[in-house]
C-alpha positions as CSV (number, residue, x, y, z in Angstrom):
1,X,0.0,0.0,0.0
2,X,1.3,3.4,-0.9
3,X,2.1,5.8,1.9
4,X,-0.3,8.3,0.2
5,X,-3.2,5.9,0.2
6,X,-5.9,6.9,2.6
7,X,-7.0,5.1,5.8
8,X,-10.6,4.3,6.1
9,X,-12.7,7.3,7.2
10,X,-16.3,7.8,8.2
11,X,-17.9,11.2,8.6
12,X,-19.1,11.9,12.1
13,X,-22.7,12.6,11.1
14,X,-25.2,10.8,8.9
15,X,-25.3,13.6,6.3
16,X,-21.8,12.7,5.2
17,X,-21.1,16.4,4.8
18,X,-18.1,18.1,6.3
19,X,-16.9,21.7,6.2
20,X,-13.1,21.7,6.5
21,X,-11.5,24.8,7.8
22,X,-8.2,25.0,5.9
23,X,-5.2,27.1,6.7
24,X,-3.1,26.2,3.7
25,X,-2.6,23.5,1.0
26,X,0.3,21.6,2.7
27,X,-1.7,21.1,5.9
28,X,-5.0,20.5,4.2
29,X,-3.8,18.4,1.2
30,X,-3.7,15.0,2.8
31,X,-7.0,15.7,4.8
32,X,-8.7,16.7,1.6
33,X,-7.5,13.7,-0.3
34,X,-8.4,11.2,2.4
35,X,-12.0,12.6,2.6
36,X,-12.4,12.5,-1.1
37,X,-11.2,8.9,-1.2
38,X,-13.6,8.0,1.6
39,X,-16.5,9.4,-0.3
40,X,-17.1,12.2,2.2
41,X,-18.9,15.3,0.9
42,X,-16.3,17.9,1.7
43,X,-16.2,21.6,1.2
44,X,-13.2,23.7,2.1
45,X,-13.6,26.9,4.1
46,X,-10.7,29.3,3.9
47,X,-10.8,31.9,6.7
48,X,-7.4,33.0,7.9
49,X,-7.2,36.7,8.6
50,X,-4.1,36.0,10.8
51,X,-1.9,35.3,7.8
52,X,0.6,38.2,7.3
53,X,1.5,39.8,5.0
54,X,-1.2,39.9,2.4
55,X,1.2,38.5,-0.3
56,X,1.7,35.4,1.9
57,X,-2.0,35.1,2.5
58,X,-2.8,35.2,-1.3
59,X,-0.1,32.6,-2.1
60,X,-1.4,30.2,0.5
61,X,-5.0,30.7,-0.6
62,X,-4.3,30.2,-4.3
63,X,-2.3,27.0,-3.6
64,X,-5.3,25.7,-1.7
65,X,-7.7,26.7,-4.4
66,X,-5.5,24.9,-7.0
67,X,-5.6,21.6,-5.1
68,X,-9.3,21.9,-4.4
69,X,-10.0,22.4,-8.1
70,X,-7.9,19.4,-8.9
71,X,-9.9,17.2,-6.5
72,X,-13.3,18.8,-7.6
73,X,-13.9,20.2,-4.1
74,X,-16.0,23.3,-3.5
75,X,-13.9,26.2,-2.0
76,X,-15.4,28.9,0.2
77,X,-13.2,32.1,0.1
78,X,-14.0,33.9,3.4
79,X,-13.0,37.5,4.4
80,X,-9.5,38.7,5.0
81,X,-10.6,40.9,7.9
82,X,-7.3,41.6,9.5
83,X,-8.5,44.5,11.5
84,X,-10.9,42.2,13.5
85,X,-8.0,39.7,14.0
86,X,-5.7,42.3,15.4
87,X,-8.4,43.5,17.8
88,X,-9.0,39.9,18.9
89,X,-5.4,39.2,19.8
90,X,-4.7,42.7,21.3
91,X,-2.6,42.4,24.5
92,X,-1.4,38.9,23.4
93,X,1.4,40.1,21.1
94,X,4.2,38.5,23.1
95,X,2.5,35.2,23.9
96,X,4.5,32.2,22.7
97,X,3.4,29.8,20.0
98,X,0.7,27.5,21.4
99,X,-0.2,30.1,24.0
100,X,-3.2,32.3,24.6
101,X,-2.8,34.2,21.4
102,X,-3.1,31.0,19.4
103,X,-6.2,30.1,21.3
104,X,-7.8,33.4,20.5
105,X,-6.8,33.0,16.9
106,X,-8.3,29.5,16.6
107,X,-11.4,30.6,18.4
108,X,-12.0,33.4,15.9
109,X,-11.5,31.3,12.8
110,X,-13.5,28.4,14.1
111,X,-16.4,30.6,15.2
112,X,-16.7,31.9,11.7
113,X,-16.5,28.3,10.3
114,X,-19.2,27.1,12.7
115,X,-21.4,30.0,11.8
116,X,-21.1,29.3,8.1
117,X,-21.8,25.6,8.7
118,X,-24.9,26.5,10.7
119,X,-26.2,28.9,8.1
120,X,-25.5,26.6,5.1
121,X,-26.6,23.1,6.1
122,X,-23.3,21.6,7.3
123,X,-23.7,19.6,10.5
124,X,-20.0,18.8,10.9
125,X,-16.9,20.9,10.8
126,X,-13.2,20.1,11.3
127,X,-9.8,21.6,10.6
128,X,-6.5,20.5,9.2
129,X,-4.5,22.7,11.7
130,X,-3.8,19.8,14.0
131,X,-2.0,17.7,11.4
132,X,1.2,19.7,12.0
133,X,3.5,18.5,14.7
134,X,4.1,22.1,15.7
135,X,0.5,22.5,16.8
136,X,-1.2,21.4,20.1
137,X,-3.9,19.0,19.0
138,X,-5.8,19.3,22.3
139,X,-5.8,23.1,22.0
140,X,-7.2,23.0,18.5
141,X,-9.9,20.5,19.3
142,X,-10.9,22.4,22.4
143,X,-11.4,25.6,20.3
144,X,-13.3,23.6,17.6
145,X,-15.6,22.0,20.1
146,X,-16.2,25.3,21.8
147,X,-17.1,27.0,18.5
148,X,-19.4,24.3,17.3
149,X,-21.2,24.2,20.7
150,X,-22.8,27.6,19.9
151,X,-25.1,25.7,17.5
152,X,-27.1,22.6,18.3
153,X,-27.0,21.4,14.7
154,X,-23.2,21.6,14.3
155,X,-20.6,19.1,15.5
156,X,-16.8,19.5,15.6
157,X,-15.0,16.4,14.3
158,X,-12.0,15.8,16.6
159,X,-10.3,13.3,14.4
160,X,-6.6,13.0,14.8
161,X,-5.3,13.8,11.3
162,X,-1.8,12.8,12.3
163,X,-3.1,9.2,12.8
164,X,-1.4,6.4,11.0
165,X,1.3,8.5,9.4
166,X,-0.8,11.5,8.5
167,X,2.0,14.0,9.1
168,X,4.4,12.1,6.9
169,X,1.8,11.8,4.1
170,X,1.2,15.6,4.4
171,X,4.9,16.2,3.6
172,X,5.0,13.6,0.8
173,X,1.9,15.0,-0.8
174,X,3.2,18.6,-0.5
175,X,6.3,17.5,-2.4
176,X,4.3,15.6,-5.0
177,X,2.1,18.6,-5.7
178,X,5.0,21.1,-5.3
179,X,3.0,23.3,-2.9
180,X,4.3,26.6,-1.7
181,X,6.4,25.9,1.4
182,X,5.6,28.4,4.1
183,X,8.3,28.8,6.8
184,X,6.3,30.2,9.7
185,X,2.9,29.6,11.2
186,X,1.3,32.7,9.5
187,X,0.8,35.7,11.7
188,X,3.0,38.8,12.0
189,X,4.1,37.7,15.5
190,X,5.0,34.2,14.3
191,X,7.0,35.8,11.5
192,X,8.7,38.2,14.0
193,X,9.7,35.4,16.4
194,X,10.8,33.0,13.6
195,X,13.1,35.7,12.1
196,X,14.5,36.6,15.6
197,X,15.4,32.9,16.0
198,X,16.9,32.8,12.5
199,X,19.1,35.9,13.1
200,X,20.2,34.5,16.5
201,X,21.2,31.3,14.8
202,X,23.0,32.9,11.8
203,X,20.3,31.9,9.3
204,X,18.8,34.2,6.6
205,X,15.5,35.9,7.3
206,X,12.4,34.6,5.7
207,X,11.7,35.7,2.1
208,X,8.0,35.7,1.3
209,X,6.9,33.7,-1.7
210,X,10.1,32.0,-2.8
211,X,10.2,28.4,-1.6
212,X,8.1,25.5,-3.0
213,X,8.3,21.9,-2.0
214,X,10.4,19.8,-4.3
215,X,11.9,22.8,-6.0
216,X,15.2,22.8,-4.1
217,X,16.5,19.6,-5.6
218,X,14.9,17.3,-3.1
219,X,12.4,14.6,-4.0
């Protein structure tokens, strides 16, 4: 069996419809492919006002659209309301990754996802954010469950997308599809802290929009 072949999935609700909050193509790619292979009726919801700068946001969004179109998956392009995001995380600018700022960020994005699901006939939502080993799965699931609990007709699917090699398949698929390879989580504070670490360790600062998986000579 190929490493990219999907494990057996079943949607958490009888409707077989799932609204997937996606942050980017590399994280969402394996999740999207697994759901399609399992016959789940998936729609991608792209709501990420945290991503900075706008050039980075647009690259990540367009890569996600490209793969959604390849798989024949509907793609919902939500607002880039950065002003609201900065207001939401005000006072948390120096929180570390996985800290309170990330919780506020996840809450905001999942609340919008759950609202869209409630208003458009989706009884299940989930997110690909937890597939990354850099994220706290419990933190993400807690935020998702909290957002879905606002609506009696919406459930958050707490499936562990890292399960049975999901993180490794994510990387393999990103190389196969030559996705844009982001080098920080997404927000301005993540970019700041990543560049501070890079300078301290004599590494070049991040250049936006230059690196794609598989384009550096690796396979």
